[in-house]
N, C-alpha and C positions, 0 to 999 in steps of 0.2 A: 642310675640303674644301668645294668649291663645285661649280657646274654646269660642264659642258664647253661650249665655244663654237667656232664656226667660226673658222678662222684668218684674221687680217687681215694681208695680206702687207706692210703698211706698219708694223706693229709692230716695234720693235727686237727682235731674236732672236739666239740663238746655238745652235750644236750642242754638246751636252754631251759630255764625254769618255767617259762610260759609256753613251752612247746617248740618244736623245730630243732634244727641242728645248725651250728655255726662251725665253719672250718676256715683254715688259712691255706691258700694255694699260691704257687708261683703264677704270676700273670702270664697269660698265653701270648700277648701281643706287645708287651713292653716290659721294661725292667721293673723290679719290685714284686710285691705280693698283693693279693686281694683277700678281703674278708668276704666269705660267701655264706649266706643264710638261706637254707632250704633251696639251694641251687641257684640263687640269685646274687650276683656280686653287689655288695653294699658299700665297700670302701676299697681304695687303692692306696698303698703305702710303699714308698721307695726309701728304705733306711739309709741308702747312700746319698740320697738327694731329697730331703723333705720338701723342697720347693717344687718338686715334680708333681704336678696335679694332673691326674689322668682323666678322671670323669669330667664331662663338659660342664655340668652345673657347678662342680667344685671349682673349676677354672674361673667361672664367672663370680663366685663368691670371693675367690682370691683377688680378682681384679678390683672389686669394691673395697676389700680390706686394704689393698695397696693405696687407695685414694685417701684413707684416713690420715690424720696428722702424723708426722714422723715420730718415732720413739716407741717405747714399750706401751702395750695395751693392757687394759683390764677387761677380761672377756669371760662370758658365761656361755657354755655350749650345752644345749639340750639334745641328747642323743648325738653321739659323735662317731659311731662305728668303730673303726680302727684308729680314731683320733687324727685323721688326716689334717683337718684345719688347725687344731691345736699345735700339731707338729710344725705346720707351715708358719704359724705366727711365732712360735718359739725360734725358728730358724731365721726369719726375716726381721723380727723385732725382739732381740735379746732383752731379757729382763721383764718380759710380759708376765702378768699374773692371770692364771686361767683356772676356771672351775668347770668341771664336766659333770653332768647328771645323766646317768645311764641306768636303765631298769635292770639289765641282766648281769648279775655278778659273774656267772660262768663265762660270758663273752668278754668281760673286762679281764678276767684272769687269763683267758686264752690269748688275748691281744698283748698283755703285758709279758707273757712267757715267750711268745713267738715273734712279736714285733716290739721289742722293748723301747721305752721312751728314752730320749737322750739324757745323759747324766746331767743333773743340775737343772733340768726343765722344771719350771714352777707350774705344774699341771696337776691339780687335785681332782681325783675322780670320786664322786659321791654316788652310791647305789640307791636307786629308788625311782618312783614315778616322776616324770619331768615336772608336772604341775605342782605336786606336793613338795618336790625338792626345791622349787623356786621359793615357796613359802618358808622354807627352813634355811635359806641362805643367810649368811651373816648380815646384820643390819648395815655394816659398813659398806656393803656392796650396793645398797639401794641408792640410786642417784649417782653412782660412781662408775658405771660400766661404759666403756667406749664401744663395746660390741656385744650383742647377744645373738646367738645363732640357734635357730630352731630347726632341727633336721631329724625328726623322730619318726621312725617307721616300725610298726609291728608287722613283720613280714614285709609285704609290699604296700602297706597302707598306713597313713597317718591316723592315729586314734582320734575319735571324735572330740574328746574333751580338750584336745590341743589345737582346736580350730576356731574357737569362739571368741567373741568380742571381750568377754570377761577374762579369758586367758591372755589375750593381747594387752589388755589393760594392766594385768599383773606384770607382764614383761616390761611394759613401759616404765614401771616404777624402778626398774633396775638401771635404766639408762641415764647417763649424764645428759645435760642439755643438748649437746651435739652428738650424742651416741647414736649408733645405727643398729637396727634390727635386720637380720637376714633370715628369711624363711624359705625352705625348700618345699615346693608344692608339685606333686605329680598329678597329671590329669590327661585326659584324652580328647578326642574330637568334640568340638562344641565348647569345651572348657567351662562347663557349668560350675564345677567345684572351684576352679581357680578364680573365676569371676567373683564368686561369693567371698572367697578368701581376700581378694583385693579390696572389695567393698568393705569388708569387716575391718581390715587393717587401716583403711582410709578414715574410719570413724575415730581412730585412736591417734593417728600420726598425721602431721601436717603435710609432709612430703613423702610420696610413695612412687617407686619406680618398679618396673618388671623387666627382668632380663631372661631371654630365652632364645633358642633356635627359632629362626623366622617361621618355619613351617609349624612348629609347636605353638608359637604365639598366635598364629592364624587359626589354630584349632584343627589342623589337618592331620596330625598324628599324635600319639601318646608320647609324653616326655616330661621333663622337669622344667619348671619355671622358678626363678628366684625372685622373691619379693624383697625389695630393700625399702626401709622406712625409717624416718627420723622426725623428731619434733622441729629440727632445724633443716635448712636446705641441704639436700644430699650432695656429697662431694663427687659429682659425676661429670665434671667438665671434659675429661679426657676419655671417658668410657665408650661413647658411641664409636669413635674411630678405632679404639683398641679392640672392641668386640667384633666389629666388622672385619678387621684384619685377620682374625683367627688367633691361634691355630684351629679354633673351633668357631667359625663365623656365627655371629649371633646379633641380636638386636636389643636395644634398651628402649622401652616405652616410658615416657614421662609426661607430666602435665596433662594436657587435654586428652592425649591418647589413652592415658591410664583411666581418666574419668570416663571416657567413652567405653573403654573395655569393661568397666564395672557398672555402667549406668543403670541397667535394669536388674542388677543382682541384689538379692536380699542379704542383709547383714546376718551373720550366723550368731546365734546365742547358745548358751548352755542347754536351753530347753529344746532346741531343734537341730543341734549339731550332729553330723554324721561323719563317718570315716571317709577318707579319700577313696576314689574309685580304685578297684583292683585291676591292674593291667592284664590284658589277654596274655596267656602263656606264650603265644607265638612271638610276642615282642622280643623275648630274650633268645630266640632261636635264630641268631644272626651271626 
């Protein structure tokens, strides 16, 4: 997430099917463009350099992806904004096969027109609800994915039905034995929502790690946490040093630290799931 900004009436924009307005604007502080939904930046794309990952949590996702075995990946993305991570994988791992599930057809059309995908990229975009879309993916993908990314926001919140143990079990069926799940979680002081998400993912996957800015991980301010999970040991040998070095200094919690983080949190089920907390508007006025 980033700062909110005043509307520029010249920016290409569309009205979304489920409310709100999406627009593409030139980035104010770096090269490239941003996808902005209702005044809040959702994605950053640099067409000249798809490996340029601007948002901090996306940088951390990219760091995990870089640790996966070399070569093309088979990946599924649930919610991808302006397709930043699919573009990154296409650039760094040519020949990768990727499927994207996105709810908003007008958003996809806007992104395709204003920020076109590279020619020859094997990135298929399916329109629909993320959870329903997973159930309709080709059978050949089940048990074959090297990577599944869940980064779905309706406005500034993750929908409740994409936070439950039942949902994560569905995602686990897509992954190969050593495949990795990445989940973007936004939460604020106390991290009650994030702790429940970690506890929930832990019931499905044997190895779970959390990557975040140190102050966010301590629950001192609102921000994004990336949950990484796998049935096999996560490939994180080099991550602690990389994350600490920057360019966006962060921390990775693993093992006992993750268990302590989620120790008293209840597992989320479909029956009691709630959307992620809405950030205070002042968060984006920076």
